[in-house]
C-alpha positions, 0 to 999 in steps of 0.5 A, a space after each residue: 500500500 502506498 501512502 503517497 496518495 490518499 487511500 480514501 480518494 482511490 474510489 472510482 480509480 482516482 488518485 489524490 496526491 497527499 504528499 510531495 517528494 521527497 517523502 518518508 513514512 517516518 515524517 507521519 504523525 506518530 499515531 498515523 505512522 503506527 496505524 499504517 506501517 505495522 510490523 509487516 510493512 516496510 517504511 516507504 521513502 520517496 526520492 527524486 531521480 536527481 537524488 537517486 541517480 546523482 547520488 550514485 554518480 557523486 559516489 563514483 559509480 558508473 551506471 550500466 543499466 536501468 529498469 522500471 517496473 510497476 505493481 501490475 495487476 489492478 493497481 491504479 497507480 501502475 496504470 499511470 506510472 512505473 513506481 519502481 526503479 532499479 539501477 545496476 552500477 559499478 565502481 571503477 577505481 579513479 586514477 591516482 
């Protein structure tokens, strides 16, 4: 479940943006965080592509591949955007 969007507004397959990126479940009010995260759900973070890819490049990595994916199935967000991004990167020693 993704809390970037208001779950109540998913009625009629409409999305209502609730938070902006960057995002962290850790920034939710304590009561809401305890109610939504639970023991089985990972903490959600949202980052800009500049932060994700730029951070890897700044750390000296070379990107060798990138892919996107969706939840698929009946997920309304997947009908509009790929919600997952993965990169493959290598670190080549810099010349002295």
